BATIZA-767753 format. One line per field, with one value per residue: x, y, z of N, C-alpha, C in turn; residue in three letters. Coordinates in steps of 0.02 Angstrom, whole numbers, plus 50000, padded with zeros to 5 digits. Each point is the difference from the previous one (the first is absolute). Example, Ala and Ser with C-alpha at 12.3 -4.5 7.8 and 13.67 -1.06 7.14 Angstrom:
BEGIN
nX = [50660,49982]
nY = [49716,50053]
nZ = [50390,49964]
caX = [49955,50042]
caY = [50059,50059]
caZ = [50000,50003]
cX = [50045,49961]
cY = [50060,50055]
cZ = [50000,50037]
res = [ala,ser]
***
This chain:
BEGIN
nX = [46736,50031,49988,50055,50046,50018,50024,50054,50027,49981,50024,50057,49980,49993,50027,49988,50010,49991,50078,49994,49986,50068,50010,50047,49986,50067,50034,49989,50069,49999,49975,49950,50062,49966,49992,49992,50012,49982,49945,49980,49947,49968,49929,49971,49991,50030,49992,49965,50041,49977,50060,50025,50083,50027,50047,49986,50033,49925,49995,49948,50003,49924,50011,49923,50022,49955,50014,50074,49961,50027,50007,50066,50021,50030,50015,49956,50030,50014,49988,50032,50045,49991,50035,50042,49989,50047,49949,49983,50027,50048,50032,50031]
nY = [53929,49953,49969,49957,50069,50011,49938,50021,50067,50011,49946,50016,50043,49919,49977,50060,49989,49937,50005,49941,49971,50027,49947,49999,49955,49975,49986,49934,49969,49992,50074,49995,49993,49940,49984,50087,50061,49985,50031,49966,50018,50006,49998,50032,49950,50023,49941,49997,50030,50049,50017,49998,50005,50024,50001,50009,49953,49997,49986,50015,49939,50018,49960,49971,49986,49999,50040,50040,50032,50019,50050,50008,50069,50000,50068,49999,49954,50073,49996,49924,50018,50063,49960,49965,50075,49976,50042,50043,50039,49958,50055,49975]
nZ = [48243,50057,49946,50034,50009,49945,49973,50042,49988,49955,50010,50027,49929,49957,50063,49976,49945,50029,49991,49988,49941,50000,49941,50009,49931,50007,49968,50003,50019,49926,50000,49964,49927,49958,50074,49980,50012,50042,50011,50036,49981,50085,50012,50044,50032,49941,49981,49934,49976,49988,50001,49952,49994,49954,50007,49942,49954,50001,50061,50048,49976,50006,50029,49980,50070,50022,49938,50025,50010,49970,50051,50002,49961,50048,49969,50072,50040,49999,49947,49965,50056,49960,49949,50056,50030,50038,50032,50026,49931,50029,49995,49949]
caX = [49974,49998,49930,49969,49968,49929,49929,49987,49972,49919,49967,49973,49942,49939,49988,49967,49945,49991,50047,50050,50094,50053,50043,50062,50033,50065,50022,50083,50034,49974,49933,49975,50014,49943,49974,50043,49980,49934,49973,49942,49958,49943,49964,49986,49967,50018,50034,50020,50011,49941,50021,50086,50022,50061,50039,50007,50032,49980,49972,49974,49931,49975,49950,49970,50030,49934,50004,50047,49976,50043,49948,50018,50072,50015,50063,50042,49989,49969,49947,49980,49986,49935,49940,49965,49951,49986,49994,50041,50065,50032,50048,50067]
caY = [49951,49941,49961,49979,50040,50040,49971,49988,50053,49986,49939,50050,50033,49985,49977,50042,49996,49950,49960,49945,49985,49998,49959,50011,49925,50023,49927,49970,49960,49941,50023,50028,50078,50068,50031,50042,50017,50029,50029,49969,50047,49965,50015,49968,49941,49954,49944,50025,50067,50041,50036,49978,50076,49983,50051,49978,50058,50059,50039,49968,49965,49977,49934,49971,49932,49981,49988,50020,50036,50067,50043,50041,49999,50100,50009,50021,49979,50041,50023,49934,49984,50038,49975,49949,50038,49996,50059,50072,49998,50006,50028,49976]
caZ = [50059,49977,50014,50064,50041,49989,50032,50074,50012,49983,50027,50059,49993,49987,50064,50043,49934,49992,49971,50065,49977,49943,50002,49920,49995,49990,49966,50043,49956,49976,49981,49905,50001,49986,50062,50034,50073,50007,50057,50026,50044,50028,50010,50079,50003,49963,50006,49943,49975,49965,49946,49978,49947,49984,49932,49943,49946,49965,50053,50054,50009,50057,50003,50052,50006,49970,49948,49965,49933,49998,50013,49981,50003,50016,49996,50066,50055,50043,49950,50030,50054,50018,49953,50020,50022,50103,50020,49947,49968,50023,49976,50018]
cX = [49980,49926,49977,49989,49916,49943,49990,49970,49923,49978,49988,49954,49951,49983,49943,49913,49982,50042,50014,50078,50018,50037,50064,50040,50047,49998,50052,50019,49935,49922,50008,50034,49942,49955,50047,49969,49909,49965,49928,49953,49964,49946,49997,49949,50000,50049,50082,50035,49967,50069,50066,50007,50088,50030,50019,50031,49966,49962,50001,49927,49973,49938,49970,50024,49920,49998,50036,49977,50030,49969,50027,50088,50028,50079,50048,49968,49942,49914,49964,49959,49927,49933,49958,49946,49979,50014,50032,50025,50063,50078,50078,50048]
cY = [49926,49958,49979,50049,50026,49929,49986,50065,49979,49951,50043,50038,49993,49950,50028,50005,49914,49964,49946,49996,49999,49947,50031,49956,50017,49918,49987,49957,49923,50002,49989,50053,50055,50039,50034,50021,50025,50011,49987,50061,49966,50061,49980,49961,49939,49948,50010,50048,50028,50039,49952,50055,49959,50030,49977,50047,50053,50046,49965,49961,49990,49951,49976,49908,49967,49947,50006,50052,50072,50054,50053,50012,50058,50027,49987,49961,50041,49996,49931,50007,50057,49965,49948,50033,49981,50057,50065,49980,50015,50024,49961,50061]
cZ = [49956,49996,50062,50057,49969,50008,50089,50018,49974,50051,50067,50028,49990,50038,50030,49963,50007,49968,50069,49992,49930,50023,49947,50018,49959,49942,50035,49954,49998,50003,49947,49994,49956,50030,50039,50071,49991,50063,50009,50059,49998,50033,50076,49982,49951,49999,49941,49974,49964,49942,49983,49984,49990,49952,49942,49942,49979,50059,50060,49999,50054,49980,50044,50006,49996,49951,49945,49949,49996,50019,49942,49996,49991,50007,50041,50056,50044,49963,50031,50064,50018,49971,50054,50031,50069,50012,49947,49971,50028,49983,50028,49975]
res = [unk,unk,unk,unk,unk,unk,unk,unk,unk,unk,unk,unk,unk,unk,unk,unk,unk,unk,unk,unk,unk,unk,unk,unk,unk,unk,unk,unk,unk,unk,unk,unk,unk,unk,unk,unk,unk,unk,unk,unk,unk,unk,unk,unk,unk,unk,unk,unk,unk,unk,unk,unk,unk,unk,unk,unk,unk,unk,unk,unk,unk,unk,unk,unk,unk,unk,unk,unk,unk,unk,unk,unk,unk,unk,unk,unk,unk,unk,unk,unk,unk,unk,unk,unk,unk,unk,unk,unk,unk,unk,unk,unk]
***
């Protein structure tokens, strides 16, 4: 299953557990080529994203947009999304 579909399925289920929005950013012509696709995840009531998620050569990196600190690197996108901990562990 594609990363995009997994994120959308997870987002739909997680919206029942305090998630407000998930934004998928795809690079466009003229964007910095070092910045690839990424996902921003927002909690209910928050203006700023609580988590960021990007595919890297070594796995899926979950980070905090507030300070750009890496939370963890995971082998699969499903493991990275489950690490966010919104609601129960969601199976993908």
